[in-house]
N, C-alpha and C positions, 0 to 999 in steps of 0.2 A: 169938109170935116177938116180939124186942127191937126196938123202933121205929128203932134206927139201924141193925140190919141192913137193917130192910126199906128205909130210906131208901139205905143201900149197895147194894143190889140193883137198886134205881130208877135211882140214877146210873149204875150199869155197863152194864146192859141194853142200852141202846140202842148204846152204843159197842162193845161186846162182840159182838153178834148183828152190827153191820156190819164188824165186824172181820174175822171169820171167813168172813161171805158172801161179801165182795168179795175176799178173799184166795184162797178156793176157785174163785171166777168167774174170777178172773184167771187162775188155772194153765187152766181149760177154755177159755177165748178165745184164749188164746197156743198150747195144743195145737191148737186148733182153726186158727189162722192159719196155724201151721207144717206142718199136712198131717195131723194125726189128729183125727178126727170120734168118737171114742169118747166123750168126755165129753156132746158135742153130742147124739149119738143116745141116752144115758142121760137127758135131760132134765138135766143136770148145768151147762149153758152156760146160767144163768139168774142173777138178781140175788134171786131168790126164796127166801129164808132157808129156807123148811120145805124147800126142795130139799137143803139143806146140813148139816140139823141131826141130829147124833148124841144118842140119849138120854142117852148117859152123860155123852160127852166135851164136849157143848153146855150140857147142862142140868144133870146132877149134879155132875160135876166143879167148873163155875164156883161153885155153891151152896156146895159142902164148902168149898172154897178160901176164899169169901168169910167162912164160918163159923167156921173154925178155922185161917185165917191172916191174916198182914196185906194178902195180895194176892189177886188174882183172876186165874183162868186157865181156857182152856178151848180146845177145837178143835173142828173141824167134819168130817164124812166127808170124808177123802181125794178128790180126784176122781180118777178112772181113765184114767191116760194110759197110750196105746200107744207108748212110746217108739220102738217099732220102725216105727211107721206115720209118724213124722216124716220130712220129705223128706231132711234133714239129721242123723240122730238124736243124733250124739256133740255136735255144734255146738246146734243147736236144743233139745237137753235142757237147756241152761245159760238160754236165755230162758225156756222153759215154766217151770223150777223158780224163777228169779229173779222170775218176773210176782208170784207171791204178797207175797213180800215187799217188792216194789216199791208194790204196792197199800197194803200197809201203811204204808210211807213218806208215799204220795200222802195217805191218812186223817190220818197225824200232822197234815201240814200243814193239811189241812180242818180238822180239830179246832183247830189252832193258831188260824186265821182266825177260827172262833166264838168261842175264849176272847177273841181281840184284841177284836171287838166285844162281847162282854159286860161286858169292863173299862170300855170307853168308855159304857155304857149308864150312866142313872141306877139308882144301888141300890134294887133290890126283891128279893122272895122269889124269883119267876120267873128274873129276871137272875141272881142268886147260883146258882141251880138249875143255870141254863145254862152258867154258869162252872165249876161242878163237874164238869158231865157232859163239855165239853171236855177238862177236866185228865185226866178219865179215858177219854176216847177217846185221848189223846195217850199215856198211860201204856200202855193195853191194847193200843195197836198198835205201839208201841217194845216190850213184851215179848214179843209174838208176832213180828214182825220179827226181832228178834236170836235168838231163841231157834230160830227155822226157817233161822237162817242158820248154826246151827253145824255144821260140816264133816261129818256122821256121815250116811251112808245111814240109812234112808230120808229124812231130812229135805232140806228144800230145798237146805240149803247142803251136804250130802252130794252131791246131784244135781250141784250147778254145779262141785264139785271134780271130781267123776267127770268131766264133761264138758270140762274144763281141761286136766286131765292126761293127757299122752301114751298112745297106746292100751296098751301093755304094764301100764304104771303104773294106768291107770285099771281095767284091768281086774282088776288084782289088790285094788286099793281096794274095787271093786264088790261084790266077793265079802264084804265085811263086812255087806253088809244084812241078810241072815238073822238076823244076830246084834245087829243093829244098837238094836232097842228094848231090847233086854236090856241092854246097854252104856250106853245111855240113861239106863233106870231106875236102873243103878248111881251112874252120877255125878248123878243127882239125889239117892238116898237118902245117897250119902257126903258130900255136901256140895261135891262137885268144881266140878259145874256153876256154882255161884255165881261162880266165880273169874272166868269167863267171861260168864256172862249179866247180874250186876247192873252190873259197870263199864260196859258197853257201853250197857247201857239208860240209866244215868244220861247218860252220853255223848250219846247220841242226844235224849233230852229236853233236855239243856243247849242240844243245838244248834237245835232246833226253837223253843225257847223264845229264844234268841238272835236268830234270822230273824224273828222275830214281833214282836221288841220287847217280851215279856214278861219280867219276872225270874224 
């Protein structure tokens, strides 16, 4: 395997594992907080990445995207949530769905701080590696946050929109969910998703770099 690919995998592995693990764990913690213990009972309310790993989406897809595209992408096993078990299903659905992207936002800030510390240290091999990992962490979390906020069920953005819409509209919108993944794949394959995804990813990263004082 090419040395550059090995280096790229090494740089992205840690932030990607953190990104998908904390994203799913945040959903589980939020669901438990609002009354649904499904994820807790299934052992998914944990920061142990092994519990959230999917062989295809967490391992195979990230490696393939690293090998054949200019980016890295992946996902974990979705946390099971019984929205009917929430104390106020329509309202609480919004918070449970938003917990994952909010976790990614928090990690963007965290990696931003790591990057800020790295550039303030004397230059060395380990420091340069840490700066690259921090940069990768900001990018991966921005990508996952924006992608999951796309307003299409079963993505988090679709759940949030369902919870915010008035009852009759929410019901009609939620009926899209069985076809959501087909629509999503079509948007990705046709390139239509790019018009939503990349401008917002770039904007999110620019905002984080501005907050932490990095150019």
